[in-house]
C-alpha positions in Angstrom: 72.3 86.2 84.2 72.7 84.1 87.3 71.5 80.5 87.5 69.3 81.5 90.4 67.7 84.5 88.5 67.2 82.3 85.6 65.5 79.5 87.7 63.3 82.1 89.2 62.3 83.4 86.0 61.4 80.0 84.7 59.4 79.2 87.7 57.5 82.5 87.6 56.7 81.8 83.9 55.4 78.5 84.7 53.3 79.8 87.6 51.9 82.8 85.7 51.2 81.8 82.1 49.9 85.4 81.4 53.5 86.7 82.0 55.4 84.3 79.8 55.5 86.5 76.8 57.3 89.2 79.0 59.5 86.8 81.0 60.7 84.4 78.4 62.7 86.8 76.2 64.7 87.8 79.4 66.0 84.2 79.4 67.7 84.8 76.0 70.7 87.2 76.4 70.4 88.5 72.9 66.6 89.2 73.3 67.1 90.8 76.7 69.7 93.2 75.4 67.4 94.2 72.6 64.5 94.7 75.0 66.4 96.8 77.4 65.3 100.1 75.8 61.6 99.0 75.8 62.0 98.0 79.5 63.3 101.5 80.3 60.5 103.0 78.3 58.1 101.1 80.3 59.5 102.3 83.5 59.2 105.9 82.2 55.6 105.3 81.4 54.8 103.9 84.7 56.5 106.9 86.4 54.3 109.2 84.2 51.2 107.3 85.4 52.1 107.5 89.0 52.9 111.2 88.8 49.4 111.7 87.3 47.9 109.6 90.0 49.6 111.8 92.5 48.0 114.9 91.1 44.6 113.3 91.2 45.1 112.5 95.0 46.2 116.1 95.6 43.0 117.5 93.7 41.0 115.3 96.1 42.6 117.1 99.2 44.7 114.3 100.7 47.8 116.4 100.9 49.7 114.1 103.5 49.4 111.1 101.1 50.3 113.4 98.1 53.5 114.6 99.8 54.5 111.1 100.8 53.9 109.6 97.4 55.6 112.5 95.7 58.6 112.2 97.9 58.7 108.3 97.2 58.5 109.0 93.5 61.3 111.5 93.6 63.6 109.3 95.8 62.9 106.4 93.5 63.7 108.6 90.5 66.9 109.9 91.9 68.1 106.3 92.6 67.1 105.2 89.1 69.0 108.2 87.6 72.0 107.5 89.8 72.1 104.0 88.4 71.8 105.3 84.8 74.6 107.9 85.4 76.8 105.0 86.8 76.5 103.0 83.7 77.1 106.2 81.6 80.4 106.7 83.5 81.4 103.1 82.8 80.7 103.5 79.1 82.6 106.8 79.0 85.5 105.1 80.7 85.5 102.1 78.3 85.1 104.2 75.2 87.3 107.2 76.2 84.5 109.6 75.4 85.3 112.6 77.4 82.1 114.5 76.5 80.0 111.8 77.9 82.1 111.6 81.0 81.6 115.3 81.7 77.9 115.0 81.1 77.7 112.0 83.4 79.8 113.5 86.2 77.5 116.6 86.0 74.4 114.4 86.3 76.0 112.4 89.2 76.5 115.7 91.2 72.8 116.5 90.5 71.5 113.1 91.7 73.9 113.1 94.8 72.5 116.5 95.7 68.8 115.3 95.4 69.7 112.2 97.5 71.2 114.4 100.2 68.3 116.7 100.1 65.7 113.8 100.7 67.8 111.1 102.6 66.3 107.7 103.2 62.7 108.7 102.3 61.8 105.2 101.4 63.9 102.0 101.4 
């Protein structure tokens, strides 16, 4: 973790006491590594909630907003998936796991195709 990020986390924890229990473990490398899975699961849960909200907006008839929100969600999901695939490729290279490498390359092709299909929807 960079010194700047560490300093920013400390400042944020000082400014927002209600966030301390979530921020302070990130300052400890060991704790941050063990909480990585829970952070990813939190992201997964947020995506589910957002998708449900998009369905509610669609049911209310605001199709323009529904389309925009769905495209943003899809583009964000594709970027997150692409990052995950990049990490898997690195792990496969370090471990020599050819099965993981093949799966990751297949997933990489998929995320690249999605990105090409919906370029620059949201930055």
